[in-house]
C-alpha positions as CSV (number, residue, x, y, z in Angstrom):
1,M,0.0,0.0,-0.1
2,I,1.2,3.4,-0.7
3,P,2.4,4.9,2.5
4,G,0.2,7.4,4.1
5,H,3.0,10.2,4.1
6,W,3.5,10.2,0.3
7,H,1.5,12.9,-1.3
8,A,-0.4,12.1,-4.3
9,H,0.3,14.4,-7.5
10,R,-2.8,15.0,-9.7
11,R,-2.7,16.1,-13.2
12,E,-4.0,19.6,-13.4
13,E,-6.2,19.1,-16.5
14,D,-8.5,16.1,-15.1
15,G,-7.3,15.3,-11.5
16,E,-5.9,11.9,-12.7
17,V,-3.1,10.9,-10.2
18,L,0.2,10.8,-11.9
19,G,2.5,9.5,-9.1
20,Y,3.6,10.6,-5.6
21,L,6.0,12.8,-3.7
22,E,7.8,11.1,-1.0
23,P,9.0,13.2,1.5
24,V,13.0,12.7,2.1
25,G,13.4,15.2,4.8
26,G,13.4,19.2,4.8
27,E,11.9,20.6,1.6
28,R,12.9,17.8,-0.6
29,Y,10.8,15.1,-2.2
30,R,11.4,12.1,-4.3
31,P,8.9,11.8,-7.1
32,V,7.6,8.1,-7.7
33,T,5.3,6.7,-10.1
34,L,2.1,4.8,-9.4
35,L,4.3,1.7,-8.9
36,G,6.4,3.4,-6.3
37,H,9.4,3.5,-8.7
38,P,11.6,6.7,-8.3
39,V,11.4,9.2,-11.3
40,D,14.1,11.5,-9.9
41,G,16.3,11.8,-7.0
42,P,15.4,14.2,-4.1
43,V,14.4,17.6,-5.3
44,G,12.4,20.8,-4.3
45,E,8.5,20.2,-4.3
46,E,8.1,22.1,-7.7
47,D,10.7,20.1,-9.6
48,A,9.1,16.9,-8.2
49,R,5.7,17.8,-9.6
50,A,7.3,18.8,-12.6
51,A,9.1,15.4,-13.1
52,L,5.7,13.7,-12.6
53,D,4.1,15.8,-15.0
54,A,6.8,15.2,-17.8
55,R,6.6,11.4,-17.2
56,G,2.8,11.3,-17.5
57,L,1.1,7.8,-17.6
58,S,2.2,6.6,-21.0
59,Y,4.8,4.4,-19.5
60,L,2.1,2.1,-18.1
61,A,1.3,0.9,-21.7
62,D,5.0,0.0,-22.3
63,P,6.2,-3.7,-22.2
64,W,7.3,-4.6,-18.8
65,L,9.5,-7.7,-17.6
66,L,8.4,-9.6,-14.1
67,S,10.9,-11.5,-12.2
68,L,9.5,-14.6,-10.5
69,P,10.9,-16.8,-7.6
70,G,12.9,-19.6,-9.0
71,R,13.1,-18.5,-12.5
72,G,16.1,-17.1,-13.8
73,E,14.8,-15.1,-16.8
74,P,12.1,-12.5,-16.1
75,I,8.9,-13.0,-18.1
76,A,7.1,-10.3,-20.6
77,V,4.0,-8.7,-18.8
78,R,1.6,-5.7,-19.6
79,I,0.3,-3.8,-17.0
80,L,-3.6,-4.2,-16.4
81,E,-4.5,-2.0,-13.5
82,V,-2.5,0.2,-10.9
83,G,-4.0,1.2,-7.6
84,P,-2.7,2.4,-4.2
85,R,-2.5,-1.2,-3.0
86,R,-1.9,-3.3,-5.9
87,V,-0.7,-3.6,-9.6
88,R,-2.2,-6.3,-11.7
89,V,-0.2,-7.6,-14.7
90,A,-0.8,-10.1,-17.4
91,N,1.6,-12.8,-18.7
92,V,2.4,-12.0,-22.4
93,D,5.5,-14.2,-22.7
94,L,4.7,-17.2,-25.0
95,G,7.8,-19.0,-23.9
96,Y,6.5,-19.2,-20.0
97,E,4.8,-22.4,-19.9
98,E,4.1,-22.2,-16.1
99,A,1.0,-19.9,-16.5
100,D,-1.3,-19.5,-19.3
101,Y,-1.0,-16.5,-21.6
102,G,-3.1,-13.8,-20.0
103,H,-2.5,-15.0,-16.4
104,V,-2.9,-12.4,-14.1
105,F,-0.4,-11.9,-11.3
106,V,-1.1,-9.4,-8.6
107,L,1.8,-7.4,-6.8
108,D,1.9,-5.2,-3.9
109,V,2.5,-1.5,-4.3
110,P,4.8,0.2,-4.0
111,E,6.3,-2.6,-6.1
112,T,9.7,-3.8,-4.6
113,G,11.6,-4.2,-7.7
114,R,10.3,-7.5,-9.3
115,L,8.7,-5.4,-12.1
116,R,10.9,-3.5,-14.4
117,P,10.5,-2.0,-18.1
118,A,11.2,-4.0,-20.7
119,G,13.8,-1.8,-22.2
120,S,16.0,-1.4,-18.9
């Protein structure tokens, strides 16, 4: 679950939550995505909000990789849903025979590093 001391940052146009400002001391914040992944290092509040505005939400549609316990290579997944408590991803890896194509995995948010962009 997103910690209560993180502040939601909403897009001005429609109020959609783009991410969170994680207080890191003083007047510094770490902007984090909906998944809890850092976007930038600790910066002032305006810069943290600008980083989240620039990032937007399009990254959610990108291909992702999910590391699974006991499996050396991560599998390809697509994000289905992100909320303050969980993220749901679907298996899109045709080579992963241990779960059907489309099988849904549920992960806690903030996500702890098992999920990463496919291009990284």
